[in-house]
C-alpha positions as semicolon CSV with decimal commas, in nm:
position;residue;x (nm);y (nm);z (nm)
1;M;12,150;12,719;9,495
2;R;11,901;12,853;9,691
3;T;11,879;12,818;10,060
4;L;11,613;12,937;10,310
5;T;11,579;12,944;10,701
6;L;11,282;12,810;10,887
7;G;11,164;13,127;11,065
8;S;11,302;13,162;11,436
9;T;11,450;12,803;11,445
10;G;11,760;12,897;11,268
11;I;11,732;12,613;11,070
12;T;11,906;12,680;10,719
13;V;11,903;12,427;10,446
14;K;11,909;12,399;10,068
15;Q;11,579;12,460;9,896
16;N;11,443;12,093;9,889
17;G;11,320;11,881;10,176
18;F;11,268;11,502;10,169
19;G;10,890;11,412;10,244
20;A;10,901;11,052;10,358
21;L;10,566;10,948;10,364
22;P;10,575;10,759;10,018
23;I;10,890;10,557;10,128
24;Q;10,644;10,343;10,346
25;R;10,541;10,193;10,024
26;D;10,902;10,105;9,935
27;S;11,097;9,815;10,059
28;K;11,361;9,892;10,324
29;E;11,640;9,845;10,055
30;V;11,483;10,100;9,815
31;A;11,385;10,333;10,087
32;I;11,729;10,336;10,229
33;R;11,892;10,392;9,899
34;L;11,665;10,675;9,816
35;L;11,749;10,836;10,131
36;R;12,121;10,790;10,115
37;K;12,107;10,926;9,757
38;A;11,921;11,240;9,866
39;Y;12,160;11,304;10,128
40;A;12,451;11,258;9,879
41;G;12,287;11,498;9,655
42;G;12,246;11,792;9,913
43;F;11,915;11,716;10,096
44;R;11,942;11,809;10,461
45;F;11,596;11,833;10,584
46;F;11,393;11,517;10,619
47;D;11,026;11,498;10,716
48;T;10,845;11,202;10,860
49;A;10,566;11,090;11,104
50;R;10,497;10,847;11,345
51;A;10,180;10,773;11,142
52;Y;10,386;10,679;10,837
53;S;10,401;10,306;10,930
54;D;10,770;10,207;10,913
55;S;10,903;10,523;10,756
56;E;11,074;10,650;11,057
57;E;11,235;10,304;11,097
58;K;11,376;10,343;10,747
59;M;11,506;10,672;10,800
60;G;11,683;10,575;11,092
61;E;11,851;10,292;10,917
62;A;11,962;10,511;10,637
63;L;12,062;10,827;10,808
64;S;12,176;10,770;11,178
65;D;12,535;10,787;11,071
66;V;12,507;11,146;10,948
67;R;12,270;11,254;11,202
68;S;12,457;11,564;11,312
69;S;12,452;11,685;10,954
70;I;12,068;11,676;10,887
71;Y;11,740;11,793;11,032
72;I;11,468;11,581;11,105
73;A;11,118;11,658;11,161
74;T;10,854;11,393;11,276
75;K;10,494;11,434;11,394
76;T;10,256;11,303;11,669
77;M;9,888;11,249;11,647
78;A;9,848;11,193;12,031
79;K;9,563;11,351;12,183
80;N;9,663;11,303;12,545
81;P;9,998;11,299;12,733
82;E;10,052;10,933;12,772
83;D;10,018;10,895;12,409
84;F;10,231;11,190;12,345
85;W;10,527;11,062;12,545
86;K;10,490;10,709;12,398
87;Q;10,500;10,797;12,055
88;L;10,786;11,052;12,102
89;H;11,006;10,768;12,269
90;T;10,911;10,535;12,000
91;S;11,017;10,797;11,724
92;L;11,348;10,862;11,888
93;T;11,416;10,490;11,904
94;L;11,307;10,409;11,557
95;L;11,497;10,734;11,419
96;K;11,801;10,610;11,612
97;T;11,843;10,977;11,765
98;D;11,840;11,124;12,104
99;Y;11,679;11,438;11,979
100;I;11,430;11,558;11,701
101;D;11,478;11,874;11,535
102;I;11,112;11,968;11,485
103;Y;10,845;11,792;11,674
104;Q;10,494;11,859;11,525
105;F;10,136;11,801;11,631
106;H;10,007;11,617;11,320
107;C;9,701;11,720;11,116
108;A;9,600;11,941;11,419
109;D;9,218;12,005;11,461
110;R;9,271;12,236;11,736
111;V;9,552;12,472;11,831
112;Y;9,705;12,350;12,159
113;S;9,820;12,618;12,419
114;P;9,950;12,613;12,773
115;G;9,653;12,599;13,019
116;D;9,390;12,459;12,771
117;G;9,311;12,157;13,006
118;T;9,479;11,900;12,771
119;G;9,849;11,922;12,882
120;M;9,942;11,861;12,521
121;Y;10,140;12,180;12,483
122;E;10,306;12,159;12,836
123;C;10,432;11,811;12,704
124;M;10,597;12,007;12,409
125;L;10,764;12,240;12,655
126;E;10,900;11,967;12,900
127;A;11,020;11,761;12,602
128;K;11,205;12,063;12,462
129;A;11,344;12,145;12,826
130;K;11,481;11,773;12,844
131;G;11,632;11,823;12,503
132;L;11,427;11,548;12,330
133;I;11,309;11,808;12,076
134;R;11,440;12,149;11,967
135;H;11,172;12,326;11,805
136;I;10,794;12,287;11,838
137;G;10,572;12,286;11,511
138;I;10,238;12,185;11,398
139;T;10,091;12,078;11,074
140;A;9,731;12,152;10,944
141;H;9,518;12,100;10,651
142;K;9,244;12,346;10,772
143;I;9,310;12,710;10,679
144;Q;9,166;12,843;11,004
145;I;9,367;12,624;11,215
146;A;9,663;12,732;11,047
147;Y;9,604;13,091;11,102
148;D;9,527;13,038;11,462
149;A;9,846;12,839;11,514
150;V;10,056;13,124;11,347
151;M;9,878;13,412;11,535
152;S;9,939;13,232;11,878
153;G;10,293;13,277;11,899
154;L;10,346;12,928;12,024
155;Y;10,461;12,743;11,707
156;E;10,797;12,787;11,554
157;T;10,693;12,628;11,232
158;L;10,377;12,543;11,039
159;Q;10,330;12,275;10,780
160;Y;10,061;12,317;10,533
161;P;9,952;12,221;10,189
162;F;10,090;12,467;9,922
163;S;10,136;12,474;9,550
164;Y;10,075;12,681;9,244
165;L;9,704;12,591;9,296
166;A;9,692;12,786;9,624
167;S;9,407;13,026;9,686
168;E;9,459;13,404;9,772
169;R;9,415;13,312;10,140
170;E;9,673;13,039;10,153
171;I;9,922;13,281;9,988
172;A;9,829;13,528;10,245
173;L;9,925;13,264;10,508
174;V;10,273;13,206;10,375
175;K;10,330;13,574;10,384
176;L;10,215;13,588;10,739
177;C;10,446;13,328;10,844
178;K;10,718;13,562;10,713
179;E;10,601;13,845;10,885
180;R;10,554;13,627;11,220
181;N;10,906;13,466;11,188
182;V;10,738;13,129;11,168
183;G;10,895;12,859;10,966
184;F;10,681;12,750;10,677
185;I;10,697;12,383;10,543
186;A;10,517;12,349;10,226
187;M;10,368;11,981;10,198
188;K;10,168;11,864;9,886
189;G;10,364;12,083;9,659
190;L;10,242;11,871;9,365
191;A;9,861;11,873;9,507
192;G;9,850;11,503;9,567
193;G;9,967;11,439;9,199
194;L;9,756;11,664;9,006
195;I;10,063;11,872;8,927
196;T;10,281;11,679;8,680
197;N;10,547;11,950;8,594
198;S;10,824;11,951;8,847
199;K;10,988;12,249;8,694
200;A;10,692;12,472;8,716
201;A;10,628;12,353;9,066
202;M;10,983;12,424;9,180
203;A;10,982;12,768;9,006
204;Y;10,660;12,881;9,163
205;M;10,791;12,757;9,536
206;A;11,102;12,956;9,484
207;E;10,904;13,283;9,457
208;F;10,836;13,230;9,817
209;D;11,172;13,269;10,000
210;N;11,034;13,133;10,334
211;A;10,868;12,825;10,210
212;L;11,055;12,501;10,221
213;P;10,890;12,239;10,014
214;I;10,897;11,856;10,120
215;W;10,855;11,656;9,806
216;G;10,714;11,326;9,872
217;I;10,948;11,078;9,712
218;Q;10,891;10,720;9,647
219;R;11,099;10,645;9,329
220;E;11,440;10,722;9,224
221;T;11,330;10,898;8,905
222;E;11,118;11,152;9,112
223;L;11,434;11,198;9,343
224;D;11,642;11,263;9,046
225;E;11,419;11,556;8,930
226;W;11,457;11,731;9,250
227;L;11,830;11,662;9,264
228;S;11,850;11,825;8,928
229;Y;11,723;12,147;9,074
230;M;11,942;12,163;9,378
231;D;12,219;12,370;9,211
232;E;12,018;12,527;8,948
233;T;11,661;12,642;9,049
234;P;11,409;12,695;8,782
235;V;11,326;13,043;8,710
236;M;10,983;13,182;8,651
237;D;10,993;13,302;8,312
238;G;10,710;13,371;8,080
239;E;10,675;13,048;7,949
240;L;10,642;12,893;8,286
241;K;10,413;13,165;8,416
242;Q;10,166;13,102;8,109
243;Y;10,177;12,718;8,181
244;I;10,075;12,771;8,558
245;E;9,801;13,018;8,465
246;K;9,652;12,760;8,241
247;E;9,676;12,516;8,500
248;Q;9,521;12,744;8,778
249;S;9,226;12,810;8,537
250;E;9,160;12,431;8,489
251;L;9,215;12,313;8,853
252;L;9,142;12,578;9,096
253;G;8,804;12,514;9,290
254;E;8,652;12,195;9,426
255;F;8,874;11,921;9,379
256;C;8,994;11,637;9,611
257;R;9,346;11,661;9,697
258;G;9,374;11,272;9,784
259;C;9,494;11,325;10,144
260;G;9,273;11,059;10,274
261;Y;9,170;11,218;10,612
262;C;8,801;11,154;10,502
263;M;8,848;10,783;10,531
264;P;8,757;10,507;10,618
265;C;8,413;10,510;10,447
266;P;8,139;10,296;10,622
267;M;8,063;10,167;10,274
268;G;8,417;10,095;10,186
269;I;8,435;10,359;9,901
270;Q;8,809;10,454;9,832
271;I;8,711;10,819;9,849
272;N;9,074;10,957;9,794
273;Q;9,094;10,788;9,472
274;C;8,725;10,783;9,350
275;A;8,661;11,166;9,419
276;R;8,913;11,269;9,184
277;M;8,918;11,012;8,926
278;S;8,806;11,257;8,659
279;L;9,117;11,451;8,715
280;M;9,348;11,153;8,721
281;L;9,219;11,012;8,410
282;R;9,322;11,331;8,232
283;R;9,612;11,445;8,423
284;A;9,780;11,100;8,502
285;P;9,671;10,881;8,257
286;S;9,709;10,517;8,326
287;G;9,528;10,198;8,232
288;N;9,511;10,108;8,582
289;W;9,215;10,379;8,616
290;L;9,013;10,168;8,388
291;S;9,097;9,835;8,490
292;E;8,833;9,593;8,633
293;K;8,942;9,662;8,993
294;M;8,921;10,019;8,968
295;Q;8,569;9,982;8,805
296;E;8,449;9,784;9,091
297;E;8,592;10,033;9,323
298;M;8,416;10,313;9,149
299;M;8,092;10,150;9,141
300;K;8,092;10,119;9,509
301;I;8,003;10,506;9,501
302;E;7,637;10,383;9,415
303;T;7,637;10,244;9,769
304;C;7,690;10,576;9,942
305;I;7,437;10,642;10,203
306;D;7,499;10,998;10,246
307;C;7,600;10,980;10,599
308;R;7,853;11,286;10,544
309;Q;8,108;11,161;10,784
310;C;8,358;11,250;10,479
311;V;8,218;11,594;10,474
312;S;8,279;11,662;10,853
313;K;8,634;11,510;10,819
314;C;8,746;11,667;10,507
315;P;9,002;11,933;10,568
316;F;8,905;12,140;10,265
317;S;8,524;12,138;10,340
318;L;8,423;11,974;10,015
319;N;8,080;11,818;9,950
320;T;8,247;11,472;9,893
321;P;7,912;11,288;9,821
322;E;7,832;11,522;9,549
323;L;8,193;11,504;9,419
324;L;8,176;11,134;9,421
325;R;7,874;11,132;9,208
326;K;8,003;11,360;8,955
327;N;8,318;11,158;8,918
328;L;8,114;10,840;8,871
329;E;7,895;10,999;8,608
330;D;8,197;11,109;8,422
331;Y;8,397;10,772;8,480
332;R;8,093;10,585;8,295
333;N;8,103;10,836;8,025
334;V;8,466;10,747;7,978
335;L;8,404;10,378;7,990
336;A;8,117;10,407;7,720
337;G;8,347;10,620;7,501
338;K;8,127;10,946;7,548
339;A;8,398;11,124;7,694
340;S;8,772;11,192;7,611
341;V;9,065;11,139;7,852
342;D;9,298;11,351;7,627
């Protein structure tokens, strides 16, 4: 069994964390069952957010009776002190707890610091002094924001997308967190669904002894896969290494991770699905991708007015309009039978 410690926090847990964004799409009954089963199987780190609709409420219902045995991380997207305190107290109430282990600035577009005029970091310090939170964290999708947060020395944890599709600079970020004793929480370990081999994903993550992956779990079959790795961590052998290298050669570069931060689109385009349709057709084949409803969604790409709002909001600096047009062209070829989805 692999355990790791999150930097200076002293939080030490088994190798897998539970990412609770997807349970907002489950019924309360299903979500509670998943969370309880995860706990019974050894999960001790649970990550949610105020922005994940009823995820916190479901977690509070499921795990309040074992609160002292688990670590809870949640997040705020507040931009001012008034909203900070409102969101913090709402999270505490819904989670049925009087403290949060790691409270994180969510999808940060700046690194808050003392005296920057916003009062936001001061809120964190006050909440910590009052015992409402125990550790100060930050989540980011933009690489420079992540680096700035780590180098600031102000944050005990960083949450950032990380998988075997990571760039050299992202790998260096994980190593920097280890050097600076900042806990690294790895989100999107399956690259938004593009990675379909959980064994390979787990073996790669295990190569970094300071990275705690939080796997987004919505279905019991998904949970069972991660539970199977709790006691026997997959080892990076020659076969898995070869598989990952092939994946990297096919996927590294300009592709949509499906995070949805570029939305809403003023023309109603479902960017987080449409901008990666080519990959989804081939990597996660489903008849739903070719349904009449999805065809209608894809054809909305023709209405793009190239306002580039999506470009300015994309954490990965993608040329989203161009990516959408390429995906539409490929989609039409698939519909016409000119391209294979094999």
